[in-house]
Backbone as CSV, one residue per row, in Angstrom:
resi,resn,N_x,N_y,N_z,CA_x,CA_y,CA_z,C_x,C_y,C_z
1,MET,191.498,-79.215,-76.403,192.820,-79.309,-76.990,193.099,-78.009,-77.738
2,SER,194.274,-77.469,-77.534,194.643,-76.235,-78.224,195.298,-76.555,-79.562
3,ARG,195.486,-75.537,-80.362,196.144,-75.726,-81.663,197.577,-76.215,-81.474
4,ARG,198.204,-75.818,-80.386,199.583,-76.242,-80.114,199.657,-77.724,-79.745
5,ASP,198.598,-78.240,-79.144,198.593,-79.642,-78.730,198.338,-80.592,-79.898
6,LEU,197.778,-80.095,-80.967,197.410,-80.950,-82.101,198.601,-81.713,-82.686
7,PRO,199.724,-81.061,-83.011,200.843,-81.830,-83.589,201.345,-82.942,-82.663
8,ARG,201.417,-82.654,-81.384,201.886,-83.648,-80.419,200.927,-84.846,-80.383
9,ALA,199.647,-84.573,-80.342,198.654,-85.648,-80.299,198.699,-86.475,-81.588
10,LEU,198.869,-85.820,-82.704,198.925,-86.557,-83.977,200.159,-87.443,-84.061
11,ARG,201.290,-86.951,-83.538,202.506,-87.764,-83.538,202.297,-89.063,-82.769
12,VAL,201.525,-88.992,-81.709,201.277,-90.173,-80.882,200.288,-91.106,-81.562
13,VAL,199.194,-90.560,-82.059,198.106,-91.375,-82.598,198.371,-91.829,-84.032
14,MET,198.851,-90.929,-84.873,199.027,-91.243,-86.300,200.364,-90.678,-86.793
15,PRO,201.480,-91.250,-86.409,202.776,-90.662,-86.762,203.007,-90.546,-88.269
16,GLU,202.507,-91.482,-89.061,202.730,-91.453,-90.506,201.942,-90.344,-91.204
17,GLU,200.770,-90.017,-90.677,199.902,-89.039,-91.331,199.991,-87.644,-90.725
18,GLU,200.888,-87.449,-89.782,200.955,-86.171,-89.055,201.049,-84.972,-89.997
19,ALA,201.955,-84.972,-90.937,202.171,-83.818,-91.820,200.924,-83.516,-92.652
20,GLY,200.302,-84.560,-93.191,199.108,-84.348,-94.014,197.940,-83.802,-93.218
21,VAL,197.754,-84.311,-92.021,196.653,-83.855,-91.167,196.897,-82.415,-90.733
22,ILE,198.140,-82.125,-90.355,198.468,-80.757,-89.940,198.275,-79.801,-91.109
23,SER,198.660,-80.223,-92.297,198.491,-79.378,-93.480,197.012,-79.088,-93.736
24,LYS,196.179,-80.111,-93.623,194.740,-79.910,-93.813,194.170,-78.991,-92.739
25,ALA,194.611,-79.199,-91.498,194.142,-78.345,-90.401,194.584,-76.907,-90.633
26,ALA,195.817,-76.731,-91.067,196.317,-75.376,-91.345,195.494,-74.719,-92.448
27,GLN,195.166,-75.473,-93.474,194.338,-74.933,-94.558,192.980,-74.491,-94.031
28,GLU,192.391,-75.267,-93.145,191.092,-74.909,-92.572,191.200,-73.653,-91.699
29,PHE,192.270,-73.566,-90.915,192.479,-72.366,-90.097,192.635,-71.137,-90.988
30,ILE,193.379,-71.287,-92.072,193.581,-70.172,-93.008,192.260,-69.777,-93.657
31,LYS,191.491,-70.755,-94.106,190.188,-70.466,-94.723,189.284,-69.708,-93.759
32,GLU,189.273,-70.150,-92.497,188.434,-69.487,-91.491,188.910,-68.053,-91.267
33,GLY,190.216,-67.844,-91.216,190.755,-66.495,-91.061,190.396,-65.594,-92.224
34,VAL,190.487,-66.121,-93.420,190.122,-65.355,-94.616,188.632,-65.022,-94.592
35,ARG,187.803,-65.994,-94.235,186.358,-65.757,-94.162,186.035,-64.658,-93.157
36,ARG,186.637,-64.741,-91.982,186.393,-63.719,-90.960,186.894,-62.350,-91.413
37,GLY,188.046,-62.342,-92.062,188.595,-61.082,-92.559,187.701,-60.445,-93.602
38,ARG,187.220,-61.240,-94.535,186.317,-60.718,-95.565,185.041,-60.159,-94.948
39,LYS,184.510,-60.884,-93.982,183.280,-60.446,-93.322,183.506,-59.108,-92.613
40,ALA,184.635,-58.975,-91.927,184.940,-57.726,-91.217,185.128,-56.572,-92.196
41,VAL,185.825,-56.824,-93.293,186.050,-55.776,-94.299,184.724,-55.379,-94.936
42,TRP,183.876,-56.354,-95.265,182.588,-56.038,-95.865,181.766,-55.179,-94.925
43,LYS,181.738,-55.569,-93.659,180.950,-54.819,-92.681,181.481,-53.397,-92.558
44,GLU,182.790,-53.252,-92.456,183.384,-51.922,-92.311,183.128,-51.082,-93.560
45,THR,183.242,-51.678,-94.731,182.994,-50.961,-95.978,181.542,-50.528,-96.066
46,THR,180.635,-51.426,-95.736,179.213,-51.110,-95.770,178.890,-49.999,-94.781
47,LEU,179.430,-50.111,-93.584,179.203,-49.113,-92.551,179.710,-47.745,-93.003
48,GLY,180.918,-47.711,-93.540,181.481,-46.449,-94.027,180.689,-45.862,-95.168
49,THR,180.222,-46.697,-96.071,179.441,-46.236,-97.211,178.104,-45.672,-96.763
50,GLU,177.428,-46.370,-95.870,176.129,-45.888,-95.371,176.288,-44.548,-94.660
51,ALA,177.352,-44.413,-93.860,177.593,-43.153,-93.137,177.841,-42.022,-94.130
52,LYS,178.642,-42.273,-95.147,178.928,-41.249,-96.156,177.664,-40.835,-96.901
53,ILE,176.845,-41.803,-97.239,175.595,-41.509,-97.950,174.686,-40.642,-97.086
54,LEU,174.521,-41.024,-95.819,173.659,-40.248,-94.936,174.187,-38.826,-94.773
55,LEU,175.480,-38.674,-94.565,176.055,-37.330,-94.409,175.877,-36.495,-95.675
56,LEU,176.038,-37.120,-96.822,175.840,-36.413,-98.093,174.387,-35.973,-98.245
57,LEU,173.470,-36.873,-97.965,172.053,-36.531,-98.074,171.667,-35.425,-97.099
58,LEU,172.164,-35.516,-95.871,171.863,-34.485,-94.874,172.349,-33.119,-95.344
59,SER,173.561,-33.074,-95.861,174.105,-31.778,-96.294,173.363,-31.235,-97.502
60,GLN,172.933,-32.102,-98.395,172.197,-31.635,-99.571,170.812,-31.129,-99.206
61,LYS,170.166,-31.774,-98.249,168.803,-31.401,-97.889,168.743,-30.265,-96.864
62,PHE,169.689,-30.283,-95.889,169.596,-29.332,-94.787,170.763,-28.344,-94.697
63,GLY,171.755,-28.505,-95.539,172.920,-27.621,-95.468,174.015,-28.236,-94.614
64,SER,174.838,-27.386,-94.055,176.000,-27.827,-93.283,175.601,-28.769,-92.142
65,VAL,176.346,-29.868,-92.012,176.094,-30.846,-90.955,176.985,-30.506,-89.761
66,PRO,176.391,-30.260,-88.594,177.197,-29.952,-87.409,178.178,-31.084,-87.088
67,GLU,179.307,-30.720,-86.532,180.352,-31.704,-86.214,179.842,-32.785,-85.272
68,ARG,179.000,-32.430,-84.309,178.487,-33.429,-83.357,177.630,-34.473,-84.076
69,ILE,176.877,-34.035,-85.089,176.051,-34.971,-85.874,176.963,-35.856,-86.726
70,GLU,177.979,-35.253,-87.337,178.895,-36.036,-88.167,179.586,-37.114,-87.339
71,LYS,180.045,-36.770,-86.147,180.681,-37.759,-85.266,179.699,-38.862,-84.891
72,ARG,178.470,-38.469,-84.617,177.439,-39.450,-84.244,177.185,-40.429,-85.393
73,VAL,177.101,-39.898,-86.602,176.854,-40.739,-87.772,178.035,-41.675,-88.017
74,ARG,179.240,-41.150,-87.952,180.435,-41.967,-88.236,180.674,-43.055,-87.189
75,SER,180.133,-42.898,-85.994,180.342,-43.910,-84.962,179.122,-44.819,-84.765
76,ALA,178.101,-44.643,-85.584,176.861,-45.418,-85.439,177.013,-46.841,-85.965
77,SER,176.134,-47.699,-85.489,176.075,-49.075,-85.991,175.358,-49.078,-87.338
78,LEU,175.502,-50.165,-88.048,174.834,-50.307,-89.341,173.314,-50.226,-89.175
79,GLY,172.785,-50.864,-88.150,171.345,-50.814,-87.898,170.849,-49.401,-87.627
80,GLN,171.621,-48.643,-86.861,171.232,-47.261,-86.565,171.263,-46.409,-87.825
81,LEU,172.306,-46.584,-88.639,172.395,-45.828,-89.894,171.199,-46.128,-90.798
82,GLU,170.824,-47.386,-90.874,169.670,-47.756,-91.700,168.392,-47.111,-91.179
83,ALA,168.226,-47.055,-89.865,167.042,-46.415,-89.278,167.031,-44.924,-89.607
84,TRP,168.175,-44.266,-89.489,168.254,-42.841,-89.807,167.992,-42.581,-91.287
85,LEU,168.495,-43.460,-92.143,168.237,-43.296,-93.577,166.742,-43.445,-93.878
86,ASP,166.085,-44.352,-93.184,164.632,-44.499,-93.358,163.902,-43.224,-92.927
87,ARG,164.313,-42.669,-91.796,163.673,-41.446,-91.297,163.966,-40.240,-92.183
88,PHE,165.130,-40.245,-92.796,165.542,-39.117,-93.621,164.512,-38.789,-94.710
89,VAL,163.932,-39.801,-95.283,163.011,-39.636,-96.410,161.897,-38.648,-96.091
90,GLU,161.316,-38.742,-94.905,160.194,-37.871,-94.556,160.569,-36.741,-93.601
91,ALA,161.843,-36.650,-93.243,162.269,-35.641,-92.274,162.150,-34.227,-92.851
92,ARG,161.657,-33.328,-92.017,161.565,-31.918,-92.399,162.754,-31.128,-91.865
93,THR,163.380,-31.662,-90.808,164.555,-31.047,-90.238,165.592,-32.133,-89.960
94,MET,166.837,-31.710,-89.749,167.874,-32.661,-89.431,167.565,-33.369,-88.111
95,GLU,166.973,-32.649,-87.180,166.614,-33.228,-85.887,165.608,-34.355,-86.031
96,ASP,164.711,-34.229,-87.029,163.725,-35.296,-87.272,164.405,-36.622,-87.589
97,VAL,165.529,-36.571,-88.236,166.247,-37.794,-88.615,166.744,-38.520,-87.371
98,PHE,167.202,-37.751,-86.370,167.860,-38.344,-85.204,166.992,-38.455,-83.967
99,SER,165.733,-38.050,-84.072,164.852,-38.105,-82.889,164.239,-39.484,-82.695
């Protein structure tokens, strides 16, 4: 059953309670949308922060960060960024971080 079919089905099965049930369903849909939105924003914020931190650390330790490396870092997954940050600690060269 789709979301569009719900009001029609409720009118048939429970005509007196249709508005209340639809209101509760709408509240649940809204809550789910808000939850998903928060999760997406948190992930994007975390990803952006990790990328910025890695780029800052790279530039402080090794100097200018090549554009190809910066693009690679900015498009990386959170897991990849975490792996690179772990490698950064013992890296002697920028290449060591990404190898």
